[in-house]
C-alpha positions as a Markdown table, in Angstrom:
| # | Residue | x | y | z |
|---|---|---|---|---|
| 1 | Met | 103.2 | 76.2 | 72.5 |
| 2 | Arg | 99.7 | 74.9 | 73.0 |
| 3 | Ile | 97.0 | 77.6 | 72.6 |
| 4 | Ser | 93.4 | 77.2 | 73.7 |
| 5 | Cys | 90.6 | 79.6 | 72.6 |
| 6 | Val | 87.7 | 79.2 | 75.0 |
| 7 | Leu | 84.4 | 80.8 | 75.9 |
| 8 | Thr | 84.3 | 79.4 | 79.4 |
| 9 | Ala | 86.8 | 77.7 | 81.8 |
| 10 | Arg | 84.8 | 74.4 | 81.4 |
| 11 | Glu | 85.9 | 74.2 | 77.8 |
| 12 | Leu | 89.6 | 73.5 | 78.7 |
| 13 | Asp | 90.6 | 69.9 | 78.4 |
| 14 | Ala | 92.9 | 67.8 | 80.5 |
| 15 | Val | 96.0 | 68.8 | 78.5 |
| 16 | Pro | 97.3 | 72.1 | 79.9 |
| 17 | Ala | 97.5 | 75.0 | 77.6 |
| 18 | Asp | 100.4 | 77.5 | 77.5 |
| 19 | Leu | 98.2 | 80.4 | 76.3 |
| 20 | Ile | 94.5 | 80.6 | 77.0 |
| 21 | Val | 92.4 | 83.2 | 75.1 |
| 22 | Phe | 89.0 | 84.3 | 76.1 |
| 23 | Pro | 86.6 | 86.5 | 74.1 |
| 24 | Asp | 86.0 | 90.2 | 74.7 |
| 25 | Gly | 83.6 | 90.7 | 77.6 |
| 26 | Val | 84.4 | 87.5 | 79.6 |
| 27 | Cys | 83.5 | 87.7 | 83.4 |
| 28 | Arg | 86.2 | 87.8 | 86.0 |
| 29 | Glu | 85.1 | 84.6 | 87.6 |
| 30 | Glu | 85.9 | 82.6 | 84.4 |
| 31 | Ile | 89.4 | 84.2 | 84.3 |
| 32 | Glu | 90.0 | 83.4 | 88.0 |
| 33 | Glu | 88.8 | 79.8 | 87.6 |
| 34 | Val | 91.3 | 79.3 | 84.8 |
| 35 | Gln | 94.1 | 81.1 | 86.7 |
| 36 | Ser | 93.7 | 78.8 | 89.7 |
| 37 | Ser | 93.6 | 75.6 | 87.6 |
| 38 | Cys | 96.3 | 76.7 | 85.1 |
| 39 | Pro | 98.7 | 78.9 | 87.1 |
| 40 | Asp | 101.6 | 78.6 | 84.6 |
| 41 | Ala | 99.5 | 79.6 | 81.6 |
| 42 | Ile | 99.4 | 83.0 | 80.0 |
| 43 | Ile | 95.7 | 84.1 | 80.0 |
| 44 | Val | 94.4 | 86.8 | 77.6 |
| 45 | Ala | 91.0 | 88.4 | 77.9 |
| 46 | Ala | 89.1 | 91.6 | 77.9 |
| 47 | Ile | 86.7 | 92.5 | 80.7 |
| 48 | Val | 84.2 | 95.3 | 80.9 |
| 49 | Glu | 84.9 | 97.9 | 83.6 |
| 50 | Asn | 82.8 | 101.1 | 83.9 |
| 51 | Gly | 81.6 | 100.8 | 80.3 |
| 52 | Arg | 85.1 | 100.3 | 78.9 |
| 53 | Ser | 86.8 | 97.1 | 77.7 |
| 54 | Arg | 90.0 | 96.5 | 79.5 |
| 55 | Gly | 92.5 | 94.0 | 78.1 |
| 56 | Val | 94.3 | 91.8 | 80.5 |
| 57 | Leu | 97.2 | 89.4 | 80.1 |
| 58 | Leu | 97.8 | 87.4 | 83.2 |
| 59 | His | 100.9 | 85.5 | 83.8 |
| 60 | Gly | 102.4 | 84.4 | 87.1 |
| 61 | Gly | 99.5 | 85.8 | 89.0 |
| 62 | Gln | 99.9 | 89.3 | 87.7 |
| 63 | Asn | 98.4 | 91.5 | 84.9 |
| 64 | Arg | 101.3 | 92.2 | 82.6 |
| 65 | Ile | 99.6 | 94.9 | 80.4 |
| 66 | Asp | 97.5 | 97.9 | 81.0 |
| 67 | Tyr | 95.3 | 98.4 | 78.0 |
| 68 | Leu | 91.8 | 99.9 | 77.3 |
| 69 | Lys | 90.1 | 99.3 | 74.0 |
| 70 | Val | 90.8 | 102.3 | 71.7 |
| 71 | Glu | 87.7 | 102.5 | 69.6 |
| 72 | Thr | 84.0 | 102.7 | 70.7 |
| 73 | Asp | 82.3 | 99.6 | 69.4 |
| 74 | Gly | 78.6 | 100.1 | 70.3 |
| 75 | Arg | 79.0 | 98.0 | 73.4 |
| 76 | Thr | 81.8 | 99.7 | 75.2 |
| 77 | Val | 83.3 | 103.2 | 75.0 |
| 78 | Gly | 86.8 | 103.5 | 73.5 |
| 79 | Ser | 89.6 | 105.3 | 75.3 |
| 80 | Gly | 91.0 | 107.0 | 72.2 |
| 81 | Asp | 94.5 | 106.3 | 73.5 |
| 82 | His | 96.6 | 104.9 | 70.7 |
| 83 | Gln | 99.9 | 105.1 | 72.7 |
| 84 | Gln | 99.1 | 102.2 | 75.1 |
| 85 | Asn | 101.6 | 99.3 | 75.3 |
| 86 | Ser | 99.8 | 96.0 | 74.6 |
| 87 | Val | 102.9 | 93.8 | 74.1 |
| 88 | Tyr | 104.1 | 91.1 | 76.4 |
| 89 | Glu | 107.3 | 89.2 | 75.7 |
| 90 | Leu | 108.6 | 86.1 | 77.6 |
| 91 | Gly | 111.5 | 84.2 | 76.2 |
| 92 | Asp | 110.7 | 83.4 | 72.5 |
| 93 | Val | 107.0 | 84.3 | 73.0 |
| 94 | Cys | 105.5 | 87.6 | 72.1 |
| 95 | Val | 101.8 | 88.4 | 72.6 |
| 96 | His | 100.4 | 91.7 | 71.2 |
| 97 | Arg | 97.0 | 93.3 | 70.4 |
| 98 | Cys | 95.9 | 92.9 | 66.8 |
| 99 | Pro | 94.9 | 96.1 | 65.0 |
| 100 | Asp | 91.2 | 96.8 | 65.0 |
| 101 | Leu | 89.2 | 97.1 | 61.8 |
| 102 | His | 90.5 | 100.6 | 61.2 |
| 103 | Gly | 94.2 | 99.4 | 61.3 |
| 104 | Arg | 95.0 | 101.0 | 64.6 |
């Protein structure tokens, strides 16, 4: 599996990645650009919506998780919801949220 961690869509090189990871707060346009140029890739990002950070995992043109950041981080307001499912499995690949600094 080839993984690319990028700040913008322009940073992707000619070799297609299987998993593309954006930082927290990326704009939707960057995600949409990568989604159209790499339709088979799994794309992981967090976008800001209404003052909250929403995790997205796009694959096959659909968001496969529904996740709001749990803790308030000084930039966005946390949901406080520790029961969210942030795991996506496909074949022998599993993508999940890493615990935050508080181990949650």
